[in-house]
C-alpha positions in Angstrom: 43.5 -44.4 8.1 41.4 -45.3 5.1 43.2 -47.4 2.4 40.4 -48.8 0.4 37.3 -46.9 -1.0 34.4 -48.7 -2.8 31.9 -46.4 -4.4 28.7 -48.1 -5.5 25.9 -45.7 -6.1 23.0 -45.0 -8.6 23.7 -41.3 -8.3 25.8 -39.5 -11.0 29.2 -38.5 -9.7 30.6 -35.2 -10.9 34.2 -33.8 -10.9 34.0 -32.1 -7.6 32.8 -35.3 -5.9 36.0 -37.1 -6.9 38.0 -33.9 -5.9 36.4 -34.1 -2.4 37.3 -37.9 -2.2 40.9 -37.2 -3.1 41.2 -34.3 -0.5 39.3 -36.2 2.2 41.3 -39.4 1.8 44.7 -38.4 0.5 46.3 -41.7 1.3 43.6 -44.0 -0.3 45.5 -46.8 -2.1 42.3 -48.8 -3.8 39.4 -47.2 -5.3 36.6 -49.3 -6.9 33.8 -47.4 -8.8 30.4 -49.0 -9.6 28.3 -46.7 -11.6 26.8 -47.1 -14.9 25.0 -43.5 -15.2 26.7 -41.0 -17.3 28.0 -37.6 -15.9 25.8 -34.6 -16.4 28.0 -31.7 -16.8 31.1 -33.5 -18.7 30.8 -31.4 -21.9 30.6 -27.9 -20.4 33.1 -25.4 -21.0 33.5 -24.9 -17.2 35.2 -28.3 -16.9 38.4 -26.7 -18.5 38.6 -24.5 -15.1 38.3 -27.2 -12.7 41.2 -28.4 -10.6 43.2 -31.6 -11.6 42.4 -34.4 -9.2 45.6 -36.2 -7.7 45.3 -39.5 -6.1 49.2 -39.7 -5.4 49.1 -43.0 -3.4 46.4 -45.0 -5.5 47.8 -48.5 -6.3 44.6 -50.1 -7.6 41.7 -48.7 -9.6 38.7 -50.7 -10.7 36.5 -49.3 -13.2 35.2 -52.6 -14.5 31.5 -51.7 -13.8 31.7 -47.9 -14.6 30.3 -45.8 -17.4 32.7 -44.5 -20.0 32.5 -40.9 -18.6 34.3 -42.2 -15.2 36.9 -44.2 -17.3 37.7 -41.1 -19.1 37.4 -38.8 -15.8 40.2 -41.1 -14.4 42.5 -41.5 -17.6 42.3 -38.1 -18.9 45.3 -36.0 -17.5 43.4 -32.7 -17.5 41.0 -34.1 -15.0 43.0 -36.4 -12.8 46.6 -37.6 -12.3 47.5 -41.1 -11.1 50.8 -42.7 -10.3 52.4 -44.6 -13.1 52.3 -47.9 -11.3 48.4 -48.2 -10.5 46.8 -51.6 -11.5 43.9 -50.6 -13.6 40.9 -52.9 -14.0 38.7 -51.9 -16.8 36.6 -53.7 -19.6 38.9 -53.7 -22.8 36.0 -52.5 -25.1 35.2 -49.5 -22.9 39.0 -48.7 -22.6 39.4 -49.0 -26.2 36.2 -46.7 -26.8 37.5 -44.1 -24.5 41.0 -43.9 -26.0 39.4 -43.7 -29.5 37.4 -40.8 -28.2 40.6 -39.3 -26.7 42.3 -39.6 -30.3 39.5 -37.9 -32.1 39.4 -35.1 -29.4 43.3 -34.6 -29.8 42.9 -34.6 -33.6 40.0 -31.9 -33.5 42.2 -29.7 -31.2 45.3 -30.0 -33.6 43.2 -29.3 -36.6 41.7 -26.2 -34.8 44.9 -24.8 -33.8 
């Protein structure tokens, strides 16, 4: 049984990679991601049809050395669901920027509808 996963790579991680991790290790409790490279296909329309990734047993998520795209990947509820009691480690400025981007996206969505 694997409880802790550390992902430290120079390659880009896309949505499908995180889906495979969640499916292969459904009981993972701690996840650390170290990757400063942005995702490639983040802005494509195809992302809206991707399944939502669930990490039901995750208690610790460390994104302190991760690109903004990965912070958004884990915090945007249309991409990933996390337990409400997960301990999140993230650089404050990065979190602030991601949440500001989400506010802008939400506002644009409301204006368009």
